[in-house]
Phi, psi and omega in degrees: 000151175277145183232150175291135181247124181238144173262121186276135175229108182253017190307312184295319181294318180298318180294317179295321183297327183299337178288344179257336193253007183305115178084358180280157187239153180236157174218138178240128176254108183264124179243124174118214197273181178298327177299320177295321178299318179293321175298320180295326176298323178288321176299316178298319179299317179293316181296321180291325176290338176282347179113355177286153174237155185292133177275145178292327178211160187299327181297338182268354189280148174261343172218133179235130179244124172263113177262101198264161176231147181234024180293316183263149184297323185278001182297320181296314180298324178297317179297311182299324177296316179296320179296321178298323180295331183275346186303319185281340181258356181302313184295325182302319183255006188050046190287137170264125181250125182241142174236122179225192179086201189296323179295335177294344178266358181262119186302318184292329177289315181300318180296320180294320179296321179296315190272326190247345183236072186291347179274357174278126188266322187226133173231129178220168184247195183283338187271348182228033175304325182296345181270002183305317179303319178296318181294318180294317179298319177300317180295321179295325186275316188251353174062026177251154178293146181236114175243111185223096181240128181262116180266061177225171181288339174092159176251188178246130184243118180258162173087008178289141175294154182217135178253098183291140179281341179218138179283343185252341179238133183225143173265132181229110177282130181253341180202162182233153173080180183205141179252005192274329178052052171300142191298335184265355196250136180265352188303315180301335180275336182259333181247356173082189182283166182295131173223128182258139173290157173295136182296331178297320180292321179296312182295321178296320178298317182290323177297320177294321177299318179298319178298328180276002176098006178293138182249333186228136176233151174242116178278133187239145173180157177296331180209078191299328184277009166255014177305137180222103180274002180090153178055039176080007180273112186245187184299321180298320177298319180296315179301316182294321180289323177294323180299338181274350184282118182293133178105334177272108186264336185227126177236122174242165176207151174198147354246142173272163175251131182306325183291340183251013184276093188273163182299324182294328176290319177300317179298320180295318178299318182294323191261340183273121185298323186278340184283123182295145181267040172236129186238124173275108187240091185302127177266310182073315173203150176268000182264127177299321179297315180291320178301322177295316179297327178284347185065041180277339174065035165208163180254172174303315183295320179294323178297312181295324177295320178297316178302315180296320180296316179296316181296329179294326182264336181231079187302330183273006185295149170229158185236144166239165185204168171245140177222134175257127180257134174084030175298148182310130178088356181295120178268173176299322178296319177300315181295322177298326176297322177296314178300323180296316179295318179300318179294321184284321184280328183057064182297144174295325179203142179239122175264114189251142180221138171278130182304134175227144183291132173247122182301130178098355179267163177299319184296335180304325185263005180288154175270178175061043173294141188277135177302147184301321181293328178289315178300316182295320180294319178293320177302315181297322179292318178296316181298318179298317179294310183297318180296319181295322179288321178295316180296326178284320184293325185294338181295337183295340182281336184296128182093355178261164174252123183244134176272123182228157171266123182285115187272331181153200179283150174297145180295334185259347182208108183293347178275355182245137176265160182218154176199188181226147172290170176299334179270011172079017174282134178286135178235125177250142182200158178264126179195171180292140184290350175294346180279349180301129182091357180251158175269134180224159173266130182240125173278116183282118184257339182198157172247142183241038179089288182249356178214170181246157172236155182193187181228146179293133176271118183289000000 
């Protein structure tokens, strides 16, 4: 669908807010996907323009924003637990507590926050994140709770300030919403229908990132390969134009939908030097019967044919995937089909989830829900297969030279640097910290199960 595009200007609000926020601190708790992470960068950008500074820890914050996700069943309980933890420290800091993101679009969550969590000050949804400065200023001035959720598909808002988490890696959202209505998924109801940004705005954002020294970008959307920039400009065109931008060495994207993976996109992946040859291709189930029940609109055979087609044009390609175990009605035979696809594709990595009911989805009302013990046993079997294949696959890197972008210090050891291969494998190595943000060649000397170690090639 076409969406109204607005350029946001909060200058007056930001200036007024600074008279209230001098020296105050903010904290953002991001729950969920890369899209949420990118939204949180924008929230951070807006808060800093209002005059807030980043808190070292949540206990020191004067405003806390929960940017929520509702994909998993336990997400709500996790949020409520976090909110409970803040109740006792709210008064100490005169803390403003905000809840936004996908849960902000769920009526039952909003009602519970209104009635049971009186210490929550602001609730907003996915369609009006750009209005957060107005809501915060209102709360600062009149000291009343602000609940502002827009139950519409939403427009596209450009020009929001953004506080990037990394100077060398950047998240770039290219489209919002989803039209697929998979039976298990709440996203179309919380993020609305598909709306694509103008390709000129996307390219300009990436060019500015390149000027600032960014080397790697991740293109984001619920279904990136249905991107539509208008006048026949599709996702393949976008990949090719980004590939021409000097300074951008690595382009990743997630997530595509198998039913929309067209030949022109495959050709662009094969021919564009900067586009990584690793594709996150969600499977969800290997059973045609379950895929139909999920409303995925492809079969097991079509998925495998697509994998073969991509491999024929991109021989060095590797795949990662998502799989849901225990969808309503899944039989043992259906589950065996999933194991069969995993064995045949030999995924680089499998992200596995046990099916959980999401309120408001089609699957919620389905019959033949699988007992928890059956789901757990199947999950363990899938994990054992995927792990064994991953452990075997990682050995192929030993003895090779991989070009990586040095991302920074290892989370577990500040004396070790870390980066990723084009196929997204983590590589740890000892080297001078002046290499952070640069691309280097690493001779892979060993595999450590889930990551690689190596040495810089002079």
